mmCIF file of the N, C-alpha and C atoms, coordinates in Angstrom:
data_MODEL
# 
_entry.id   MODEL 
# 
loop_
_atom_site.group_PDB 
_atom_site.id 
_atom_site.type_symbol 
_atom_site.label_atom_id 
_atom_site.label_alt_id 
_atom_site.label_comp_id 
_atom_site.label_asym_id 
_atom_site.label_entity_id 
_atom_site.label_seq_id 
_atom_site.pdbx_PDB_ins_code 
_atom_site.Cartn_x 
_atom_site.Cartn_y 
_atom_site.Cartn_z 
_atom_site.occupancy 
_atom_site.B_iso_or_equiv 
_atom_site.pdbx_formal_charge 
_atom_site.auth_seq_id 
_atom_site.auth_comp_id 
_atom_site.auth_asym_id 
_atom_site.auth_atom_id 
_atom_site.pdbx_PDB_model_num 
ATOM 1   N N  . MET A 1 1  ? 1.492   -12.978 17.732  1.00 0.00 ? 1  MET A N  1 
ATOM 2   C CA . MET A 1 1  ? 1.776   -13.456 16.771  1.00 0.00 ? 1  MET A CA 1 
ATOM 3   C C  . MET A 1 1  ? 0.491   -12.789 15.826  1.00 0.00 ? 1  MET A C  1 
ATOM 4   N N  . ALA A 1 2  ? -0.879  -13.093 16.887  1.00 0.00 ? 2  ALA A N  1 
ATOM 5   C CA . ALA A 1 2  ? -1.796  -12.869 16.267  1.00 0.00 ? 2  ALA A CA 1 
ATOM 6   C C  . ALA A 1 2  ? -2.421  -10.889 15.346  1.00 0.00 ? 2  ALA A C  1 
ATOM 7   N N  . GLU A 1 3  ? -1.318  -10.074 16.416  1.00 0.00 ? 3  GLU A N  1 
ATOM 8   C CA . GLU A 1 3  ? -1.183  -9.147  15.860  1.00 0.00 ? 3  GLU A CA 1 
ATOM 9   C C  . GLU A 1 3  ? -0.966  -8.911  14.409  1.00 0.00 ? 3  GLU A C  1 
ATOM 10  N N  . VAL A 1 4  ? -0.386  -9.338  14.502  1.00 0.00 ? 4  VAL A N  1 
ATOM 11  C CA . VAL A 1 4  ? 0.710   -9.395  13.098  1.00 0.00 ? 4  VAL A CA 1 
ATOM 12  C C  . VAL A 1 4  ? -0.199  -10.077 12.153  1.00 0.00 ? 4  VAL A C  1 
ATOM 13  N N  . LEU A 1 5  ? -0.470  -10.979 12.289  1.00 0.00 ? 5  LEU A N  1 
ATOM 14  C CA . LEU A 1 5  ? -1.768  -12.224 11.367  1.00 0.00 ? 5  LEU A CA 1 
ATOM 15  C C  . LEU A 1 5  ? -2.906  -10.419 10.827  1.00 0.00 ? 5  LEU A C  1 
ATOM 16  N N  . THR A 1 6  ? -3.439  -10.041 12.037  1.00 0.00 ? 6  THR A N  1 
ATOM 17  C CA . THR A 1 6  ? -4.504  -9.046  12.032  1.00 0.00 ? 6  THR A CA 1 
ATOM 18  C C  . THR A 1 6  ? -3.489  -8.379  11.101  1.00 0.00 ? 6  THR A C  1 
ATOM 19  N N  . ALA A 1 7  ? -2.953  -7.499  10.422  1.00 0.00 ? 7  ALA A N  1 
ATOM 20  C CA . ALA A 1 7  ? -2.010  -6.706  10.049  1.00 0.00 ? 7  ALA A CA 1 
ATOM 21  C C  . ALA A 1 7  ? -2.148  -7.144  8.632   1.00 0.00 ? 7  ALA A C  1 
ATOM 22  N N  . VAL A 1 8  ? -1.341  -7.707  8.978   1.00 0.00 ? 8  VAL A N  1 
ATOM 23  C CA . VAL A 1 8  ? -1.412  -8.203  7.562   1.00 0.00 ? 8  VAL A CA 1 
ATOM 24  C C  . VAL A 1 8  ? -2.753  -9.141  6.204   1.00 0.00 ? 8  VAL A C  1 
ATOM 25  N N  . ALA A 1 9  ? -3.428  -9.515  7.584   1.00 0.00 ? 9  ALA A N  1 
ATOM 26  C CA . ALA A 1 9  ? -4.779  -9.935  6.857   1.00 0.00 ? 9  ALA A CA 1 
ATOM 27  C C  . ALA A 1 9  ? -5.618  -7.935  6.622   1.00 0.00 ? 9  ALA A C  1 
ATOM 28  N N  . LEU A 1 10 ? -5.245  -7.181  7.022   1.00 0.00 ? 10 LEU A N  1 
ATOM 29  C CA . LEU A 1 10 ? -6.215  -5.481  6.953   1.00 0.00 ? 10 LEU A CA 1 
ATOM 30  C C  . LEU A 1 10 ? -5.523  -4.962  5.651   1.00 0.00 ? 10 LEU A C  1 
ATOM 31  N N  . VAL A 1 11 ? -4.099  -5.703  5.426   1.00 0.00 ? 11 VAL A N  1 
ATOM 32  C CA . VAL A 1 11 ? -3.488  -5.197  4.107   1.00 0.00 ? 11 VAL A CA 1 
ATOM 33  C C  . VAL A 1 11 ? -3.692  -5.571  3.347   1.00 0.00 ? 11 VAL A C  1 
ATOM 34  N N  . ILE A 1 12 ? -4.133  -7.081  3.035   1.00 0.00 ? 12 ILE A N  1 
ATOM 35  C CA . ILE A 1 12 ? -4.460  -7.740  1.793   1.00 0.00 ? 12 ILE A CA 1 
ATOM 36  C C  . ILE A 1 12 ? -5.871  -7.425  2.149   1.00 0.00 ? 12 ILE A C  1 
ATOM 37  N N  . VAL A 1 13 ? -6.573  -7.210  2.987   1.00 0.00 ? 13 VAL A N  1 
ATOM 38  C CA . VAL A 1 13 ? -8.580  -6.326  2.607   1.00 0.00 ? 13 VAL A CA 1 
ATOM 39  C C  . VAL A 1 13 ? -8.335  -5.286  2.311   1.00 0.00 ? 13 VAL A C  1 
ATOM 40  N N  . ILE A 1 14 ? -7.281  -4.422  2.477   1.00 0.00 ? 14 ILE A N  1 
ATOM 41  C CA . ILE A 1 14 ? -7.236  -3.068  2.397   1.00 0.00 ? 14 ILE A CA 1 
ATOM 42  C C  . ILE A 1 14 ? -6.999  -2.961  -0.023  1.00 0.00 ? 14 ILE A C  1 
ATOM 43  N N  . GLU A 1 15 ? -5.641  -4.225  0.417   1.00 0.00 ? 15 GLU A N  1 
ATOM 44  C CA . GLU A 1 15 ? -4.893  -3.482  -1.400  1.00 0.00 ? 15 GLU A CA 1 
ATOM 45  C C  . GLU A 1 15 ? -6.154  -4.637  -2.349  1.00 0.00 ? 15 GLU A C  1 
ATOM 46  N N  . GLY A 1 16 ? -7.461  -5.384  -1.752  1.00 0.00 ? 16 GLY A N  1 
ATOM 47  C CA . GLY A 1 16 ? -8.617  -5.853  -2.747  1.00 0.00 ? 16 GLY A CA 1 
ATOM 48  C C  . GLY A 1 16 ? -9.395  -4.834  -2.788  1.00 0.00 ? 16 GLY A C  1 
ATOM 49  N N  . VAL A 1 17 ? -9.722  -3.554  -2.386  1.00 0.00 ? 17 VAL A N  1 
ATOM 50  C CA . VAL A 1 17 ? -11.092 -2.482  -1.949  1.00 0.00 ? 17 VAL A CA 1 
ATOM 51  C C  . VAL A 1 17 ? -10.945 -2.384  -3.401  1.00 0.00 ? 17 VAL A C  1 
ATOM 52  N N  . LEU A 1 18 ? -10.183 -1.359  -3.818  1.00 0.00 ? 18 LEU A N  1 
ATOM 53  C CA . LEU A 1 18 ? -9.841  -0.974  -5.419  1.00 0.00 ? 18 LEU A CA 1 
ATOM 54  C C  . LEU A 1 18 ? -10.203 -1.633  -6.561  1.00 0.00 ? 18 LEU A C  1 
ATOM 55  N N  . PRO A 1 19 ? -9.520  -2.725  -6.948  1.00 0.00 ? 19 PRO A N  1 
ATOM 56  C CA . PRO A 1 19 ? -9.601  -3.867  -7.932  1.00 0.00 ? 19 PRO A CA 1 
ATOM 57  C C  . PRO A 1 19 ? -11.675 -4.230  -7.912  1.00 0.00 ? 19 PRO A C  1 
ATOM 58  N N  . ALA A 1 20 ? -11.447 -5.006  -6.868  1.00 0.00 ? 20 ALA A N  1 
ATOM 59  C CA . ALA A 1 20 ? -13.535 -5.226  -6.461  1.00 0.00 ? 20 ALA A CA 1 
ATOM 60  C C  . ALA A 1 20 ? -14.357 -4.009  -6.755  1.00 0.00 ? 20 ALA A C  1 
ATOM 61  N N  . ILE A 1 21 ? -13.888 -2.620  -6.147  1.00 0.00 ? 21 ILE A N  1 
ATOM 62  C CA . ILE A 1 21 ? -14.427 -1.126  -6.776  1.00 0.00 ? 21 ILE A CA 1 
ATOM 63  C C  . ILE A 1 21 ? -14.879 -0.967  -7.968  1.00 0.00 ? 21 ILE A C  1 
ATOM 64  N N  . SER A 1 22 ? -13.919 -1.050  -8.247  1.00 0.00 ? 22 SER A N  1 
ATOM 65  C CA . SER A 1 22 ? -13.647 -0.202  -9.602  1.00 0.00 ? 22 SER A CA 1 
ATOM 66  C C  . SER A 1 22 ? -11.922 -0.918  -10.633 1.00 0.00 ? 22 SER A C  1 
ATOM 67  N N  . PRO A 1 23 ? -12.384 -2.125  -11.091 1.00 0.00 ? 23 PRO A N  1 
ATOM 68  C CA . PRO A 1 23 ? -11.125 -2.370  -11.652 1.00 0.00 ? 23 PRO A CA 1 
ATOM 69  C C  . PRO A 1 23 ? -10.473 -1.633  -13.012 1.00 0.00 ? 23 PRO A C  1 
ATOM 70  N N  . SER A 1 24 ? -11.655 -1.138  -13.000 1.00 0.00 ? 24 SER A N  1 
ATOM 71  C CA . SER A 1 24 ? -10.465 -0.321  -14.383 1.00 0.00 ? 24 SER A CA 1 
ATOM 72  C C  . SER A 1 24 ? -9.721  0.992   -13.994 1.00 0.00 ? 24 SER A C  1 
ATOM 73  N N  . THR A 1 25 ? -10.007 1.344   -12.898 1.00 0.00 ? 25 THR A N  1 
ATOM 74  C CA . THR A 1 25 ? -9.371  2.214   -12.089 1.00 0.00 ? 25 THR A CA 1 
ATOM 75  C C  . THR A 1 25 ? -8.051  2.207   -11.730 1.00 0.00 ? 25 THR A C  1 
ATOM 76  N N  . TYR A 1 26 ? -8.390  0.400   -11.130 1.00 0.00 ? 26 TYR A N  1 
ATOM 77  C CA . TYR A 1 26 ? -6.855  0.277   -10.641 1.00 0.00 ? 26 TYR A CA 1 
ATOM 78  C C  . TYR A 1 26 ? -6.143  -0.530  -11.788 1.00 0.00 ? 26 TYR A C  1 
ATOM 79  N N  . ARG A 1 27 ? -6.410  -0.835  -13.089 1.00 0.00 ? 27 ARG A N  1 
ATOM 80  C CA . ARG A 1 27 ? -6.060  -0.965  -14.335 1.00 0.00 ? 27 ARG A CA 1 
ATOM 81  C C  . ARG A 1 27 ? -5.018  0.551   -15.047 1.00 0.00 ? 27 ARG A C  1 
ATOM 82  N N  . ARG A 1 28 ? -6.017  0.766   -15.098 1.00 0.00 ? 28 ARG A N  1 
ATOM 83  C CA . ARG A 1 28 ? -5.516  2.702   -15.223 1.00 0.00 ? 28 ARG A CA 1 
ATOM 84  C C  . ARG A 1 28 ? -3.895  3.110   -14.513 1.00 0.00 ? 28 ARG A C  1 
ATOM 85  N N  . ALA A 1 29 ? -4.326  2.916   -12.749 1.00 0.00 ? 29 ALA A N  1 
ATOM 86  C CA . ALA A 1 29 ? -3.152  3.399   -11.566 1.00 0.00 ? 29 ALA A CA 1 
ATOM 87  C C  . ALA A 1 29 ? -2.159  2.325   -11.783 1.00 0.00 ? 29 ALA A C  1 
ATOM 88  N N  . ALA A 1 30 ? -2.056  1.034   -12.146 1.00 0.00 ? 30 ALA A N  1 
ATOM 89  C CA . ALA A 1 30 ? -0.896  0.043   -12.579 1.00 0.00 ? 30 ALA A CA 1 
ATOM 90  C C  . ALA A 1 30 ? -0.366  0.981   -13.857 1.00 0.00 ? 30 ALA A C  1 
ATOM 91  N N  . MET A 1 31 ? -1.004  1.055   -14.476 1.00 0.00 ? 31 MET A N  1 
ATOM 92  C CA . MET A 1 31 ? -0.039  1.671   -15.820 1.00 0.00 ? 31 MET A CA 1 
ATOM 93  C C  . MET A 1 31 ? 0.827   2.697   -15.832 1.00 0.00 ? 31 MET A C  1 
ATOM 94  N N  . GLN A 1 32 ? 0.294   3.615   -15.094 1.00 0.00 ? 32 GLN A N  1 
ATOM 95  C CA . GLN A 1 32 ? 0.829   4.444   -14.338 1.00 0.00 ? 32 GLN A CA 1 
ATOM 96  C C  . GLN A 1 32 ? 1.767   4.464   -13.736 1.00 0.00 ? 32 GLN A C  1 
ATOM 97  N N  . LEU A 1 33 ? 1.620   3.509   -12.298 1.00 0.00 ? 33 LEU A N  1 
ATOM 98  C CA . LEU A 1 33 ? 2.985   2.951   -11.999 1.00 0.00 ? 33 LEU A CA 1 
ATOM 99  C C  . LEU A 1 33 ? 4.541   2.009   -12.949 1.00 0.00 ? 33 LEU A C  1 
ATOM 100 N N  . GLY A 1 34 ? 3.671   1.773   -13.689 1.00 0.00 ? 34 GLY A N  1 
ATOM 101 C CA . GLY A 1 34 ? 4.338   0.815   -14.739 1.00 0.00 ? 34 GLY A CA 1 
ATOM 102 C C  . GLY A 1 34 ? 5.523   1.809   -15.313 1.00 0.00 ? 34 GLY A C  1 
ATOM 103 N N  . MET A 1 35 ? 4.919   3.479   -15.842 1.00 0.00 ? 35 MET A N  1 
ATOM 104 C CA . MET A 1 35 ? 5.073   4.298   -16.215 1.00 0.00 ? 35 MET A CA 1 
ATOM 105 C C  . MET A 1 35 ? 6.093   5.265   -15.515 1.00 0.00 ? 35 MET A C  1 
ATOM 106 N N  . MET A 1 36 ? 6.519   5.252   -14.102 1.00 0.00 ? 36 MET A N  1 
ATOM 107 C CA . MET A 1 36 ? 7.337   5.873   -13.453 1.00 0.00 ? 36 MET A CA 1 
ATOM 108 C C  . MET A 1 36 ? 8.484   5.159   -12.785 1.00 0.00 ? 36 MET A C  1 
ATOM 109 N N  . SER A 1 37 ? 9.477   6.163   -12.586 1.00 0.00 ? 37 SER A N  1 
ATOM 110 C CA . SER A 1 37 ? 11.275  6.083   -12.512 1.00 0.00 ? 37 SER A CA 1 
ATOM 111 C C  . SER A 1 37 ? 11.236  4.453   -11.132 1.00 0.00 ? 37 SER A C  1 
ATOM 112 N N  . ASP A 1 38 ? 12.100  4.318   -11.618 1.00 0.00 ? 38 ASP A N  1 
ATOM 113 C CA . ASP A 1 38 ? 12.271  2.838   -9.906  1.00 0.00 ? 38 ASP A CA 1 
ATOM 114 C C  . ASP A 1 38 ? 12.661  4.079   -8.997  1.00 0.00 ? 38 ASP A C  1 
ATOM 115 N N  . ARG A 1 39 ? 13.765  5.246   -9.340  1.00 0.00 ? 39 ARG A N  1 
ATOM 116 C CA . ARG A 1 39 ? 13.740  5.714   -8.449  1.00 0.00 ? 39 ARG A CA 1 
ATOM 117 C C  . ARG A 1 39 ? 12.378  6.743   -7.838  1.00 0.00 ? 39 ARG A C  1 
ATOM 118 N N  . THR A 1 40 ? 11.494  6.765   -8.793  1.00 0.00 ? 40 THR A N  1 
ATOM 119 C CA . THR A 1 40 ? 9.951   7.275   -7.700  1.00 0.00 ? 40 THR A CA 1 
ATOM 120 C C  . THR A 1 40 ? 9.491   6.412   -7.213  1.00 0.00 ? 40 THR A C  1 
ATOM 121 N N  . ILE A 1 41 ? 9.614   5.524   -7.528  1.00 0.00 ? 41 ILE A N  1 
ATOM 122 C CA . ILE A 1 41 ? 8.452   3.989   -7.136  1.00 0.00 ? 41 ILE A CA 1 
ATOM 123 C C  . ILE A 1 41 ? 9.634   3.606   -5.871  1.00 0.00 ? 41 ILE A C  1 
ATOM 124 N N  . ARG A 1 42 ? 10.712  3.941   -5.446  1.00 0.00 ? 42 ARG A N  1 
ATOM 125 C CA . ARG A 1 42 ? 11.074  3.894   -4.554  1.00 0.00 ? 42 ARG A CA 1 
ATOM 126 C C  . ARG A 1 42 ? 11.257  4.580   -3.299  1.00 0.00 ? 42 ARG A C  1 
ATOM 127 N N  . TYR A 1 43 ? 10.851  5.905   -3.787  1.00 0.00 ? 43 TYR A N  1 
ATOM 128 C CA . TYR A 1 43 ? 11.311  7.001   -2.720  1.00 0.00 ? 43 TYR A CA 1 
ATOM 129 C C  . TYR A 1 43 ? 9.535   7.209   -2.242  1.00 0.00 ? 43 TYR A C  1 
ATOM 130 N N  . THR A 1 44 ? 8.606   6.896   -3.216  1.00 0.00 ? 44 THR A N  1 
ATOM 131 C CA . THR A 1 44 ? 7.111   6.610   -2.702  1.00 0.00 ? 44 THR A CA 1 
ATOM 132 C C  . THR A 1 44 ? 7.002   5.020   -1.432  1.00 0.00 ? 44 THR A C  1 
ATOM 133 N N  . GLY A 1 45 ? 7.796   4.419   -1.899  1.00 0.00 ? 45 GLY A N  1 
ATOM 134 C CA . GLY A 1 45 ? 7.861   2.788   -1.152  1.00 0.00 ? 45 GLY A CA 1 
ATOM 135 C C  . GLY A 1 45 ? 8.052   3.551   0.151   1.00 0.00 ? 45 GLY A C  1 
ATOM 136 N N  . LEU A 1 46 ? 9.715   3.877   0.075   1.00 0.00 ? 46 LEU A N  1 
ATOM 137 C CA . LEU A 1 46 ? 9.981   4.218   1.098   1.00 0.00 ? 46 LEU A CA 1 
ATOM 138 C C  . LEU A 1 46 ? 9.549   6.003   2.344   1.00 0.00 ? 46 LEU A C  1 
ATOM 139 N N  . SER A 1 47 ? 8.594   6.130   1.997   1.00 0.00 ? 47 SER A N  1 
ATOM 140 C CA . SER A 1 47 ? 7.839   7.526   2.433   1.00 0.00 ? 47 SER A CA 1 
ATOM 141 C C  . SER A 1 47 ? 6.195   6.835   3.038   1.00 0.00 ? 47 SER A C  1 
ATOM 142 N N  . PHE A 1 48 ? 6.121   5.832   2.965   1.00 0.00 ? 48 PHE A N  1 
ATOM 143 C CA . PHE A 1 48 ? 5.318   5.333   3.461   1.00 0.00 ? 48 PHE A CA 1 
ATOM 144 C C  . PHE A 1 48 ? 5.461   4.207   4.240   1.00 0.00 ? 48 PHE A C  1 
ATOM 145 N N  . MET A 1 49 ? 6.599   3.698   4.114   1.00 0.00 ? 49 MET A N  1 
ATOM 146 C CA . MET A 1 49 ? 7.079   3.302   4.707   1.00 0.00 ? 49 MET A CA 1 
ATOM 147 C C  . MET A 1 49 ? 6.986   3.601   6.246   1.00 0.00 ? 49 MET A C  1 
ATOM 148 N N  . VAL A 1 50 ? 7.723   4.887   5.883   1.00 0.00 ? 50 VAL A N  1 
ATOM 149 C CA . VAL A 1 50 ? 8.173   5.933   7.391   1.00 0.00 ? 50 VAL A CA 1 
ATOM 150 C C  . VAL A 1 50 ? 6.979   6.360   8.033   1.00 0.00 ? 50 VAL A C  1 
ATOM 151 N N  . ILE A 1 51 ? 5.975   6.620   7.155   1.00 0.00 ? 51 ILE A N  1 
ATOM 152 C CA . ILE A 1 51 ? 4.877   7.322   7.606   1.00 0.00 ? 51 ILE A CA 1 
ATOM 153 C C  . ILE A 1 51 ? 3.829   5.950   8.265   1.00 0.00 ? 51 ILE A C  1 
ATOM 154 N N  . GLY A 1 52 ? 3.899   4.713   8.080   1.00 0.00 ? 52 GLY A N  1 
ATOM 155 C CA . GLY A 1 52 ? 2.957   3.452   8.855   1.00 0.00 ? 52 GLY A CA 1 
ATOM 156 C C  . GLY A 1 52 ? 4.031   3.197   10.101  1.00 0.00 ? 52 GLY A C  1 
ATOM 157 N N  . ALA A 1 53 ? 5.161   3.229   10.050  1.00 0.00 ? 53 ALA A N  1 
ATOM 158 C CA . ALA A 1 53 ? 6.121   2.938   11.492  1.00 0.00 ? 53 ALA A CA 1 
ATOM 159 C C  . ALA A 1 53 ? 5.682   4.169   12.172  1.00 0.00 ? 53 ALA A C  1 
ATOM 160 N N  . VAL A 1 54 ? 5.935   5.426   11.770  1.00 0.00 ? 54 VAL A N  1 
ATOM 161 C CA . VAL A 1 54 ? 5.232   6.362   12.422  1.00 0.00 ? 54 VAL A CA 1 
ATOM 162 C C  . VAL A 1 54 ? 3.870   5.989   13.254  1.00 0.00 ? 54 VAL A C  1 
ATOM 163 N N  . LEU A 1 55 ? 3.033   6.057   12.571  1.00 0.00 ? 55 LEU A N  1 
ATOM 164 C CA . LEU A 1 55 ? 1.666   5.398   13.028  1.00 0.00 ? 55 LEU A CA 1 
ATOM 165 C C  . LEU A 1 55 ? 1.625   4.678   13.818  1.00 0.00 ? 55 LEU A C  1 
ATOM 166 N N  . LEU A 1 56 ? 2.369   3.665   13.707  1.00 0.00 ? 56 LEU A N  1 
ATOM 167 C CA . LEU A 1 56 ? 2.200   2.598   14.350  1.00 0.00 ? 56 LEU A CA 1 
ATOM 168 C C  . LEU A 1 56 ? 3.089   2.701   15.910  1.00 0.00 ? 56 LEU A C  1 
ATOM 169 N N  . HIS A 1 57 ? 4.269   3.883   16.171  1.00 0.00 ? 57 HIS A N  1 
ATOM 170 C CA . HIS A 1 57 ? 5.053   3.559   17.006  1.00 0.00 ? 57 HIS A CA 1 
ATOM 171 C C  . HIS A 1 57 ? 3.611   4.906   17.823  1.00 0.00 ? 57 HIS A C  1 
ATOM 172 N N  . LEU A 1 58 ? 2.940   5.578   17.266  1.00 0.00 ? 58 LEU A N  1 
ATOM 173 C CA . LEU A 1 58 ? 2.203   6.643   17.708  1.00 0.00 ? 58 LEU A CA 1 
ATOM 174 C C  . LEU A 1 58 ? 0.593   6.042   18.295  1.00 0.00 ? 58 LEU A C  1 
ATOM 175 N N  . VAL A 1 59 ? 0.427   4.601   18.026  1.00 0.00 ? 59 VAL A N  1 
ATOM 176 C CA . VAL A 1 59 ? -0.256  3.980   18.308  1.00 0.00 ? 59 VAL A CA 1 
ATOM 177 C C  . VAL A 1 59 ? -0.420  2.862   19.166  1.00 0.00 ? 59 VAL A C  1 
ATOM 178 N N  . HIS A 1 60 ? 0.668   2.570   19.576  1.00 0.00 ? 60 HIS A N  1 
ATOM 179 C CA . HIS A 1 60 ? 2.023   2.216   20.563  1.00 0.00 ? 60 HIS A CA 1 
ATOM 180 C C  . HIS A 1 60 ? 2.570   2.445   21.681  1.00 0.00 ? 60 HIS A C  1 
# 
């Protein structure tokens, strides 16, 4: 359980880095994301999930 909470905490920290360092860049990225099709966003998300799962498997 501690590992899961650690992973969630790291995700939250990493997600907060860009808006903390450069809010304007974060805003621009969010607007570009809003212009992408649902299909592109879905495939990007699935790709990141697969990459993360493979990395997790390699680490453990």
